[in-house]
GUPALUM-845898 format. One record per residue (C-alpha): x, y, z. Coordinates in pm, whole numbers, plus 50000, padded with zeros to 5 digits. Each point is the difference from the previous one (the first is absolute). Last residue first. Layout:
<pts>
XYZ/...
</pts>
This chain:
<pts>
767663319922149/498144996749674/496675001850168/500435032050186/501465017749694/496924988049762/497615009850304/501655034849998/499535007849656/496434990849990/499505022450327/501695028349824/497724993249685/496865000050236/500945032550159/500665019249663/496744988849857/498195007150337/501825036849979/498845003149633/496384991650104/500035024950294/501345029549760/497564989949733/497195002650278/501025032750140/500305016149643/496294988649923/498835011850352/501575033849930/498485002249662/496674989850134/500285026250277/500835026249738/496914990949814/497815001650291/501355037150083/499235013149658/496684984550023/499165017350319/501695033149882/497454996949704/497014990650198/500775029750259/500365021749683/496514989149879/498495006650320/501315033350034/498695009949650/496574985450070/499895018650318/500925033349827/497374993849731/497424991150256/500755031950168/499905020449686/496354994449940/499065020350299/
</pts>
């Protein structure tokens, strides 16, 4: 009878550990995507600036 709560507690710890691992992986992916979008935005802004300079000089 006493082993059942230990097994349940062990399974609960495993699930909590897995949930934390998945959460951390999601945070890493979100951080990567934010940096990717930010870099893309900066490149786009620089391209627009170059195009404005070219159009204004013509």
